[in-house]
PDB file with SEQRES, HELIX, SHEET and CRYST1 records, atoms N, CA, C and O in Angstrom:
SEQRES   1 A   72  MET GLU LEU ASN LYS CYS SER ARG CYS GLY ALA PHE PHE          
SEQRES   2 A   72  THR SER ASN ASP VAL VAL CYS PRO ASN CYS GLU ALA GLN          
SEQRES   3 A   72  GLU ARG LEU GLU LEU SER LYS LEU LYS ASP PHE LEU ALA          
SEQRES   4 A   72  GLU ASN ASN VAL PRO THR THR SER VAL GLU GLN ILE SER          
SEQRES   5 A   72  CYS SER THR GLY ILE ALA GLU LYS ASN VAL ILE ARG PHE          
SEQRES   6 A   72  LEU SER GLN GLY GLU ILE ASN                                  
HELIX    1 AA1 GLU A   24  GLU A   40  1                                  17    
HELIX    2 AA2 VAL A   48  THR A   55  1                                   8    
HELIX    3 AA3 GLU A   59  SER A   67  1                                   9    
SHEET    1 AA1 2 GLU A   2  LYS A   5  0                                        
SHEET    2 AA1 2 PHE A  12  SER A  15 -1                                        
CRYST1    1.000    1.000    1.000  90.00  90.00  90.00 P 1           1          
ATOM      1  N   MET A   1      41.587 104.418 131.081  1.00  0.00           N  
ATOM      2  CA  MET A   1      42.577 103.427 131.519  1.00  0.00           C  
ATOM      3  C   MET A   1      43.530 104.162 132.338  1.00  0.00           C  
ATOM      4  O   MET A   1      43.706 105.373 132.202  1.00  0.00           O  
ATOM      5  N   GLU A   2      44.210 103.370 133.272  1.00  0.00           N  
ATOM      6  CA  GLU A   2      45.205 104.012 134.230  1.00  0.00           C  
ATOM      7  C   GLU A   2      46.479 103.184 134.194  1.00  0.00           C  
ATOM      8  O   GLU A   2      46.503 102.031 133.763  1.00  0.00           O  
ATOM      9  N   LEU A   3      47.483 103.799 134.645  1.00  0.00           N  
ATOM     10  CA  LEU A   3      48.790 103.176 134.707  1.00  0.00           C  
ATOM     11  C   LEU A   3      48.805 102.139 135.877  1.00  0.00           C  
ATOM     12  O   LEU A   3      48.468 102.476 137.012  1.00  0.00           O  
ATOM     13  N   ASN A   4      49.192 100.907 135.580  1.00  0.00           N  
ATOM     14  CA  ASN A   4      49.210  99.941 136.671  1.00  0.00           C  
ATOM     15  C   ASN A   4      50.393  99.165 136.633  1.00  0.00           C  
ATOM     16  O   ASN A   4      51.013  99.084 135.573  1.00  0.00           O  
ATOM     17  N   LYS A   5      50.830  98.519 137.767  1.00  0.00           N  
ATOM     18  CA  LYS A   5      52.040  97.751 137.967  1.00  0.00           C  
ATOM     19  C   LYS A   5      51.666  96.203 137.815  1.00  0.00           C  
ATOM     20  O   LYS A   5      50.760  95.753 138.517  1.00  0.00           O  
ATOM     21  N   CYS A   6      52.221  95.533 137.078  1.00  0.00           N  
ATOM     22  CA  CYS A   6      51.870  94.168 136.824  1.00  0.00           C  
ATOM     23  C   CYS A   6      52.131  93.380 138.132  1.00  0.00           C  
ATOM     24  O   CYS A   6      53.207  93.533 138.710  1.00  0.00           O  
ATOM     25  N   SER A   7      51.208  92.559 138.608  1.00  0.00           N  
ATOM     26  CA  SER A   7      51.248  91.832 139.780  1.00  0.00           C  
ATOM     27  C   SER A   7      52.198  90.661 139.626  1.00  0.00           C  
ATOM     28  O   SER A   7      52.638  90.155 140.658  1.00  0.00           O  
ATOM     29  N   ARG A   8      52.569  90.168 138.428  1.00  0.00           N  
ATOM     30  CA  ARG A   8      53.390  89.148 138.137  1.00  0.00           C  
ATOM     31  C   ARG A   8      54.950  89.614 138.039  1.00  0.00           C  
ATOM     32  O   ARG A   8      55.842  89.173 138.763  1.00  0.00           O  
ATOM     33  N   CYS A   9      55.097  90.474 137.129  1.00  0.00           N  
ATOM     34  CA  CYS A   9      56.554  90.808 136.647  1.00  0.00           C  
ATOM     35  C   CYS A   9      57.042  92.177 137.096  1.00  0.00           C  
ATOM     36  O   CYS A   9      58.242  92.449 137.102  1.00  0.00           O  
ATOM     37  N   GLY A  10      56.055  93.078 137.492  1.00  0.00           N  
ATOM     38  CA  GLY A  10      56.301  94.450 138.105  1.00  0.00           C  
ATOM     39  C   GLY A  10      56.442  95.444 137.003  1.00  0.00           C  
ATOM     40  O   GLY A  10      56.735  96.606 137.285  1.00  0.00           O  
ATOM     41  N   ALA A  11      56.255  95.071 135.762  1.00  0.00           N  
ATOM     42  CA  ALA A  11      56.204  96.139 134.607  1.00  0.00           C  
ATOM     43  C   ALA A  11      54.983  97.077 134.688  1.00  0.00           C  
ATOM     44  O   ALA A  11      53.891  96.693 135.105  1.00  0.00           O  
ATOM     45  N   PHE A  12      55.223  98.269 134.284  1.00  0.00           N  
ATOM     46  CA  PHE A  12      54.244  99.139 134.228  1.00  0.00           C  
ATOM     47  C   PHE A  12      53.399  99.080 132.879  1.00  0.00           C  
ATOM     48  O   PHE A  12      53.971  98.890 131.806  1.00  0.00           O  
ATOM     49  N   PHE A  13      52.085  99.239 132.963  1.00  0.00           N  
ATOM     50  CA  PHE A  13      51.429  99.156 131.744  1.00  0.00           C  
ATOM     51  C   PHE A  13      50.017  99.942 131.811  1.00  0.00           C  
ATOM     52  O   PHE A  13      49.537 100.283 132.892  1.00  0.00           O  
ATOM     53  N   THR A  14      49.449 100.178 130.686  1.00  0.00           N  
ATOM     54  CA  THR A  14      48.162 100.889 130.741  1.00  0.00           C  
ATOM     55  C   THR A  14      47.065  99.936 130.398  1.00  0.00           C  
ATOM     56  O   THR A  14      46.950  99.466 129.266  1.00  0.00           O  
ATOM     57  N   SER A  15      46.220  99.642 131.433  1.00  0.00           N  
ATOM     58  CA  SER A  15      45.041  98.897 131.292  1.00  0.00           C  
ATOM     59  C   SER A  15      44.307  98.812 132.691  1.00  0.00           C  
ATOM     60  O   SER A  15      44.704  99.372 133.712  1.00  0.00           O  
ATOM     61  N   ASN A  16      43.215  98.054 132.585  1.00  0.00           N  
ATOM     62  CA  ASN A  16      42.453  98.032 133.936  1.00  0.00           C  
ATOM     63  C   ASN A  16      42.734  96.557 134.464  1.00  0.00           C  
ATOM     64  O   ASN A  16      42.140  96.180 135.474  1.00  0.00           O  
ATOM     65  N   ASP A  17      43.557  95.778 133.857  1.00  0.00           N  
ATOM     66  CA  ASP A  17      43.929  94.415 134.261  1.00  0.00           C  
ATOM     67  C   ASP A  17      44.969  94.445 135.393  1.00  0.00           C  
ATOM     68  O   ASP A  17      45.585  95.483 135.635  1.00  0.00           O  
ATOM     69  N   VAL A  18      45.168  93.315 136.086  1.00  0.00           N  
ATOM     70  CA  VAL A  18      46.185  93.301 137.208  1.00  0.00           C  
ATOM     71  C   VAL A  18      47.406  92.726 136.621  1.00  0.00           C  
ATOM     72  O   VAL A  18      48.401  92.817 137.340  1.00  0.00           O  
ATOM     73  N   VAL A  19      47.554  92.159 135.489  1.00  0.00           N  
ATOM     74  CA  VAL A  19      48.801  91.780 134.791  1.00  0.00           C  
ATOM     75  C   VAL A  19      48.941  92.408 133.485  1.00  0.00           C  
ATOM     76  O   VAL A  19      47.956  92.767 132.839  1.00  0.00           O  
ATOM     77  N   CYS A  20      50.253  92.562 133.042  1.00  0.00           N  
ATOM     78  CA  CYS A  20      50.536  93.195 131.784  1.00  0.00           C  
ATOM     79  C   CYS A  20      50.173  92.204 130.585  1.00  0.00           C  
ATOM     80  O   CYS A  20      50.015  91.001 130.797  1.00  0.00           O  
ATOM     81  N   PRO A  21      50.068  92.680 129.516  1.00  0.00           N  
ATOM     82  CA  PRO A  21      49.800  91.786 128.253  1.00  0.00           C  
ATOM     83  C   PRO A  21      50.824  90.736 128.151  1.00  0.00           C  
ATOM     84  O   PRO A  21      50.476  89.674 127.634  1.00  0.00           O  
ATOM     85  N   ASN A  22      52.075  90.874 128.579  1.00  0.00           N  
ATOM     86  CA  ASN A  22      53.165  89.853 128.433  1.00  0.00           C  
ATOM     87  C   ASN A  22      52.789  88.763 129.364  1.00  0.00           C  
ATOM     88  O   ASN A  22      53.085  87.615 129.032  1.00  0.00           O  
ATOM     89  N   CYS A  23      52.151  88.979 130.532  1.00  0.00           N  
ATOM     90  CA  CYS A  23      52.038  87.906 131.477  1.00  0.00           C  
ATOM     91  C   CYS A  23      50.655  87.210 131.389  1.00  0.00           C  
ATOM     92  O   CYS A  23      50.356  86.276 132.132  1.00  0.00           O  
ATOM     93  N   GLU A  24      49.860  87.692 130.480  1.00  0.00           N  
ATOM     94  CA  GLU A  24      48.295  87.185 130.469  1.00  0.00           C  
ATOM     95  C   GLU A  24      48.291  85.741 130.252  1.00  0.00           C  
ATOM     96  O   GLU A  24      47.589  85.035 130.975  1.00  0.00           O  
ATOM     97  N   ALA A  25      49.042  85.210 129.283  1.00  0.00           N  
ATOM     98  CA  ALA A  25      48.906  83.839 128.999  1.00  0.00           C  
ATOM     99  C   ALA A  25      49.256  82.959 130.070  1.00  0.00           C  
ATOM    100  O   ALA A  25      48.585  81.953 130.298  1.00  0.00           O  
ATOM    101  N   GLN A  26      50.475  83.335 130.883  1.00  0.00           N  
ATOM    102  CA  GLN A  26      50.904  82.652 132.001  1.00  0.00           C  
ATOM    103  C   GLN A  26      49.854  82.680 133.218  1.00  0.00           C  
ATOM    104  O   GLN A  26      49.646  81.714 133.951  1.00  0.00           O  
ATOM    105  N   GLU A  27      49.271  83.841 133.317  1.00  0.00           N  
ATOM    106  CA  GLU A  27      48.292  84.050 134.285  1.00  0.00           C  
ATOM    107  C   GLU A  27      47.143  83.116 134.185  1.00  0.00           C  
ATOM    108  O   GLU A  27      46.742  82.480 135.159  1.00  0.00           O  
ATOM    109  N   ARG A  28      46.588  83.033 132.939  1.00  0.00           N  
ATOM    110  CA  ARG A  28      45.447  82.160 132.580  1.00  0.00           C  
ATOM    111  C   ARG A  28      45.869  80.625 132.791  1.00  0.00           C  
ATOM    112  O   ARG A  28      45.069  79.851 133.317  1.00  0.00           O  
ATOM    113  N   LEU A  29      47.008  80.242 132.416  1.00  0.00           N  
ATOM    114  CA  LEU A  29      47.465  78.837 132.622  1.00  0.00           C  
ATOM    115  C   LEU A  29      47.470  78.600 134.050  1.00  0.00           C  
ATOM    116  O   LEU A  29      46.874  77.624 134.505  1.00  0.00           O  
ATOM    117  N   GLU A  30      48.130  79.458 134.839  1.00  0.00           N  
ATOM    118  CA  GLU A  30      48.291  79.083 136.234  1.00  0.00           C  
ATOM    119  C   GLU A  30      46.964  79.110 136.938  1.00  0.00           C  
ATOM    120  O   GLU A  30      46.780  78.358 137.895  1.00  0.00           O  
ATOM    121  N   LEU A  31      46.047  79.917 136.529  1.00  0.00           N  
ATOM    122  CA  LEU A  31      44.823  79.998 137.223  1.00  0.00           C  
ATOM    123  C   LEU A  31      43.990  78.715 136.859  1.00  0.00           C  
ATOM    124  O   LEU A  31      43.249  78.190 137.690  1.00  0.00           O  
ATOM    125  N   SER A  32      44.132  78.267 135.673  1.00  0.00           N  
ATOM    126  CA  SER A  32      43.484  77.082 135.295  1.00  0.00           C  
ATOM    127  C   SER A  32      43.964  75.798 136.040  1.00  0.00           C  
ATOM    128  O   SER A  32      43.245  74.897 136.473  1.00  0.00           O  
ATOM    129  N   LYS A  33      45.338  75.895 136.103  1.00  0.00           N  
ATOM    130  CA  LYS A  33      46.073  74.738 136.904  1.00  0.00           C  
ATOM    131  C   LYS A  33      45.605  74.677 138.365  1.00  0.00           C  
ATOM    132  O   LYS A  33      45.358  73.611 138.930  1.00  0.00           O  
ATOM    133  N   LEU A  34      45.499  75.873 138.939  1.00  0.00           N  
ATOM    134  CA  LEU A  34      45.121  76.028 140.418  1.00  0.00           C  
ATOM    135  C   LEU A  34      43.655  75.518 140.600  1.00  0.00           C  
ATOM    136  O   LEU A  34      43.349  74.786 141.541  1.00  0.00           O  
ATOM    137  N   LYS A  35      42.741  75.949 139.630  1.00  0.00           N  
ATOM    138  CA  LYS A  35      41.285  75.554 139.723  1.00  0.00           C  
ATOM    139  C   LYS A  35      41.313  74.063 139.606  1.00  0.00           C  
ATOM    140  O   LYS A  35      40.658  73.398 140.408  1.00  0.00           O  
ATOM    141  N   ASP A  36      42.051  73.460 138.629  1.00  0.00           N  
ATOM    142  CA  ASP A  36      42.073  72.016 138.509  1.00  0.00           C  
ATOM    143  C   ASP A  36      42.608  71.250 139.729  1.00  0.00           C  
ATOM    144  O   ASP A  36      42.169  70.160 140.096  1.00  0.00           O  
ATOM    145  N   PHE A  37      43.527  71.880 140.274  1.00  0.00           N  
ATOM    146  CA  PHE A  37      44.190  71.205 141.468  1.00  0.00           C  
ATOM    147  C   PHE A  37      43.162  71.233 142.688  1.00  0.00           C  
ATOM    148  O   PHE A  37      42.983  70.248 143.405  1.00  0.00           O  
ATOM    149  N   LEU A  38      42.506  72.441 142.859  1.00  0.00           N  
ATOM    150  CA  LEU A  38      41.623  72.420 143.926  1.00  0.00           C  
ATOM    151  C   LEU A  38      40.290  71.664 143.727  1.00  0.00           C  
ATOM    152  O   LEU A  38      39.664  71.264 144.708  1.00  0.00           O  
ATOM    153  N   ALA A  39      39.876  71.477 142.535  1.00  0.00           N  
ATOM    154  CA  ALA A  39      38.755  70.699 142.148  1.00  0.00           C  
ATOM    155  C   ALA A  39      39.136  69.107 142.393  1.00  0.00           C  
ATOM    156  O   ALA A  39      38.260  68.298 142.700  1.00  0.00           O  
ATOM    157  N   GLU A  40      40.330  68.783 142.252  1.00  0.00           N  
ATOM    158  CA  GLU A  40      40.731  67.310 142.340  1.00  0.00           C  
ATOM    159  C   GLU A  40      41.248  67.019 143.800  1.00  0.00           C  
ATOM    160  O   GLU A  40      41.286  65.853 144.192  1.00  0.00           O  
ATOM    161  N   ASN A  41      41.623  67.992 144.561  1.00  0.00           N  
ATOM    162  CA  ASN A  41      42.097  67.774 145.905  1.00  0.00           C  
ATOM    163  C   ASN A  41      41.411  68.635 146.817  1.00  0.00           C  
ATOM    164  O   ASN A  41      41.975  69.566 147.392  1.00  0.00           O  
ATOM    165  N   ASN A  42      40.168  68.336 146.963  1.00  0.00           N  
ATOM    166  CA  ASN A  42      39.300  69.240 147.880  1.00  0.00           C  
ATOM    167  C   ASN A  42      39.619  69.052 149.381  1.00  0.00           C  
ATOM    168  O   ASN A  42      38.777  68.623 150.170  1.00  0.00           O  
ATOM    169  N   VAL A  43      40.821  69.380 149.719  1.00  0.00           N  
ATOM    170  CA  VAL A  43      41.270  69.283 151.040  1.00  0.00           C  
ATOM    171  C   VAL A  43      41.313  70.750 151.724  1.00  0.00           C  
ATOM    172  O   VAL A  43      42.190  71.548 151.393  1.00  0.00           O  
ATOM    173  N   PRO A  44      40.423  71.044 152.603  1.00  0.00           N  
ATOM    174  CA  PRO A  44      40.487  72.383 153.147  1.00  0.00           C  
ATOM    175  C   PRO A  44      41.651  72.651 154.025  1.00  0.00           C  
ATOM    176  O   PRO A  44      41.775  73.807 154.427  1.00  0.00           O  
ATOM    177  N   THR A  45      42.605  71.680 154.418  1.00  0.00           N  
ATOM    178  CA  THR A  45      43.767  71.834 155.218  1.00  0.00           C  
ATOM    179  C   THR A  45      45.027  71.887 154.365  1.00  0.00           C  
ATOM    180  O   THR A  45      46.119  71.842 154.931  1.00  0.00           O  
ATOM    181  N   THR A  46      44.949  71.979 153.045  1.00  0.00           N  
ATOM    182  CA  THR A  46      46.114  72.064 152.275  1.00  0.00           C  
ATOM    183  C   THR A  46      46.630  73.494 152.294  1.00  0.00           C  
ATOM    184  O   THR A  46      45.914  74.457 152.021  1.00  0.00           O  
ATOM    185  N   SER A  47      47.927  73.579 152.635  1.00  0.00           N  
ATOM    186  CA  SER A  47      48.587  74.835 152.722  1.00  0.00           C  
ATOM    187  C   SER A  47      49.033  75.548 151.403  1.00  0.00           C  
ATOM    188  O   SER A  47      49.301  74.879 150.405  1.00  0.00           O  
ATOM    189  N   VAL A  48      49.100  76.729 151.407  1.00  0.00           N  
ATOM    190  CA  VAL A  48      49.674  77.367 150.198  1.00  0.00           C  
ATOM    191  C   VAL A  48      50.855  76.940 149.739  1.00  0.00           C  
ATOM    192  O   VAL A  48      51.105  76.915 148.534  1.00  0.00           O  
ATOM    193  N   GLU A  49      51.776  76.526 150.747  1.00  0.00           N  
ATOM    194  CA  GLU A  49      53.164  75.941 150.312  1.00  0.00           C  
ATOM    195  C   GLU A  49      52.931  74.679 149.556  1.00  0.00           C  
ATOM    196  O   GLU A  49      53.536  74.476 148.503  1.00  0.00           O  
ATOM    197  N   GLN A  50      51.990  73.732 150.095  1.00  0.00           N  
ATOM    198  CA  GLN A  50      51.663  72.516 149.432  1.00  0.00           C  
ATOM    199  C   GLN A  50      51.123  72.648 148.102  1.00  0.00           C  
ATOM    200  O   GLN A  50      51.465  71.887 147.197  1.00  0.00           O  
ATOM    201  N   ILE A  51      50.254  73.626 147.938  1.00  0.00           N  
ATOM    202  CA  ILE A  51      49.629  73.875 146.651  1.00  0.00           C  
ATOM    203  C   ILE A  51      50.666  74.298 145.714  1.00  0.00           C  
ATOM    204  O   ILE A  51      50.753  73.769 144.606  1.00  0.00           O  
ATOM    205  N   SER A  52      51.556  75.337 146.146  1.00  0.00           N  
ATOM    206  CA  SER A  52      52.636  75.737 145.261  1.00  0.00           C  
ATOM    207  C   SER A  52      53.623  74.693 144.727  1.00  0.00           C  
ATOM    208  O   SER A  52      54.018  74.724 143.561  1.00  0.00           O  
ATOM    209  N   CYS A  53      54.021  73.742 145.639  1.00  0.00           N  
ATOM    210  CA  CYS A  53      54.913  72.729 145.275  1.00  0.00           C  
ATOM    211  C   CYS A  53      54.150  71.657 144.378  1.00  0.00           C  
ATOM    212  O   CYS A  53      54.756  71.084 143.473  1.00  0.00           O  
ATOM    213  N   SER A  54      52.842  71.404 144.640  1.00  0.00           N  
ATOM    214  CA  SER A  54      52.142  70.446 143.790  1.00  0.00           C  
ATOM    215  C   SER A  54      51.886  70.999 142.401  1.00  0.00           C  
ATOM    216  O   SER A  54      51.893  70.239 141.434  1.00  0.00           O  
ATOM    217  N   THR A  55      51.641  72.413 142.260  1.00  0.00           N  
ATOM    218  CA  THR A  55      51.323  72.918 140.940  1.00  0.00           C  
ATOM    219  C   THR A  55      52.425  73.685 140.192  1.00  0.00           C  
ATOM    220  O   THR A  55      52.306  74.008 139.010  1.00  0.00           O  
ATOM    221  N   GLY A  56      53.495  73.958 140.940  1.00  0.00           N  
ATOM    222  CA  GLY A  56      54.443  74.819 140.415  1.00  0.00           C  
ATOM    223  C   GLY A  56      54.165  76.270 140.247  1.00  0.00           C  
ATOM    224  O   GLY A  56      54.860  76.996 139.538  1.00  0.00           O  
ATOM    225  N   ILE A  57      53.042  76.705 140.977  1.00  0.00           N  
ATOM    226  CA  ILE A  57      52.768  78.128 140.919  1.00  0.00           C  
ATOM    227  C   ILE A  57      53.335  78.830 142.182  1.00  0.00           C  
ATOM    228  O   ILE A  57      53.158  78.350 143.302  1.00  0.00           O  
ATOM    229  N   ALA A  58      53.995  79.935 141.978  1.00  0.00           N  
ATOM    230  CA  ALA A  58      54.587  80.598 143.105  1.00  0.00           C  
ATOM    231  C   ALA A  58      53.455  80.922 144.075  1.00  0.00           C  
ATOM    232  O   ALA A  58      52.300  81.228 143.778  1.00  0.00           O  
ATOM    233  N   GLU A  59      54.052  80.787 145.416  1.00  0.00           N  
ATOM    234  CA  GLU A  59      53.180  81.098 146.555  1.00  0.00           C  
ATOM    235  C   GLU A  59      52.479  82.376 146.446  1.00  0.00           C  
ATOM    236  O   GLU A  59      51.263  82.436 146.624  1.00  0.00           O  
ATOM    237  N   LYS A  60      53.208  83.428 146.153  1.00  0.00           N  
ATOM    238  CA  LYS A  60      52.623  84.847 145.926  1.00  0.00           C  
ATOM    239  C   LYS A  60      51.433  84.918 144.954  1.00  0.00           C  
ATOM    240  O   LYS A  60      50.465  85.655 145.143  1.00  0.00           O  
ATOM    241  N   ASN A  61      51.576  84.101 143.905  1.00  0.00           N  
ATOM    242  CA  ASN A  61      50.471  84.002 142.957  1.00  0.00           C  
ATOM    243  C   ASN A  61      49.290  83.225 143.424  1.00  0.00           C  
ATOM    244  O   ASN A  61      48.137  83.592 143.197  1.00  0.00           O  
ATOM    245  N   VAL A  62      49.609  82.106 144.104  1.00  0.00           N  
ATOM    246  CA  VAL A  62      48.471  81.304 144.703  1.00  0.00           C  
ATOM    247  C   VAL A  62      47.715  82.192 145.675  1.00  0.00           C  
ATOM    248  O   VAL A  62      46.486  82.210 145.616  1.00  0.00           O  
ATOM    249  N   ILE A  63      48.382  82.948 146.589  1.00  0.00           N  
ATOM    250  CA  ILE A  63      47.795  83.814 147.532  1.00  0.00           C  
ATOM    251  C   ILE A  63      46.869  84.917 146.727  1.00  0.00           C  
ATOM    252  O   ILE A  63      45.722  85.233 147.043  1.00  0.00           O  
ATOM    253  N   ARG A  64      47.518  85.354 145.776  1.00  0.00           N  
ATOM    254  CA  ARG A  64      46.826  86.510 144.955  1.00  0.00           C  
ATOM    255  C   ARG A  64      45.621  86.088 144.347  1.00  0.00           C  
ATOM    256  O   ARG A  64      44.602  86.776 144.398  1.00  0.00           O  
ATOM    257  N   PHE A  65      45.689  84.849 143.697  1.00  0.00           N  
ATOM    258  CA  PHE A  65      44.478  84.237 143.104  1.00  0.00           C  
ATOM    259  C   PHE A  65      43.252  84.012 144.112  1.00  0.00           C  
ATOM    260  O   PHE A  65      42.082  84.243 143.807  1.00  0.00           O  
ATOM    261  N   LEU A  66      43.688  83.524 145.370  1.00  0.00           N  
ATOM    262  CA  LEU A  66      42.682  83.228 146.279  1.00  0.00           C  
ATOM    263  C   LEU A  66      42.218  84.410 146.915  1.00  0.00           C  
ATOM    264  O   LEU A  66      41.032  84.436 147.243  1.00  0.00           O  
ATOM    265  N   SER A  67      43.039  85.533 147.180  1.00  0.00           N  
ATOM    266  CA  SER A  67      42.493  86.706 147.818  1.00  0.00           C  
ATOM    267  C   SER A  67      41.675  87.610 146.919  1.00  0.00           C  
ATOM    268  O   SER A  67      40.876  88.438 147.356  1.00  0.00           O  
ATOM    269  N   GLN A  68      41.945  87.383 145.537  1.00  0.00           N  
ATOM    270  CA  GLN A  68      41.175  88.233 144.453  1.00  0.00           C  
ATOM    271  C   GLN A  68      39.828  87.495 144.265  1.00  0.00           C  
ATOM    272  O   GLN A  68      38.985  88.068 143.575  1.00  0.00           O  
ATOM    273  N   GLY A  69      39.550  86.377 144.761  1.00  0.00           N  
ATOM    274  CA  GLY A  69      38.334  85.648 144.589  1.00  0.00           C  
ATOM    275  C   GLY A  69      38.251  84.993 143.240  1.00  0.00           C  
ATOM    276  O   GLY A  69      37.181  84.721 142.695  1.00  0.00           O  
ATOM    277  N   GLU A  70      39.482  84.746 142.711  1.00  0.00           N  
ATOM    278  CA  GLU A  70      39.460  84.125 141.295  1.00  0.00           C  
ATOM    279  C   GLU A  70      39.011  82.687 141.241  1.00  0.00           C  
ATOM    280  O   GLU A  70      38.730  82.153 140.167  1.00  0.00           O  
ATOM    281  N   ILE A  71      38.944  82.068 142.382  1.00  0.00           N  
ATOM    282  CA  ILE A  71      38.496  80.636 142.503  1.00  0.00           C  
ATOM    283  C   ILE A  71      37.115  80.541 142.989  1.00  0.00           C  
ATOM    284  O   ILE A  71      36.771  80.926 144.106  1.00  0.00           O  
ATOM    285  N   ASN A  72      36.301  79.994 142.080  1.00  0.00           N  
ATOM    286  CA  ASN A  72      34.935  79.832 142.393  1.00  0.00           C  
ATOM    287  C   ASN A  72      34.544  78.362 142.561  1.00  0.00           C  
ATOM    288  O   ASN A  72      33.382  78.060 142.836  1.00  0.00           O  
TER     289      ASN A  72                                                      
END                                                                             
């Protein structure tokens, strides 16, 4: 295991994950919410800002989920 910085809150933690244990539940919830939104609104022209406003997920986290390939 290595020392990592949480992508959500910035805390340092020891794990191979991208978020700390305190942020795991919120991470799963937001990822699920984003997947549901994209499944229901299959609009390729939807902006990150529109997704963020519709889901309540911070733009930085929407971008992170999409860039990490979390959405299938």
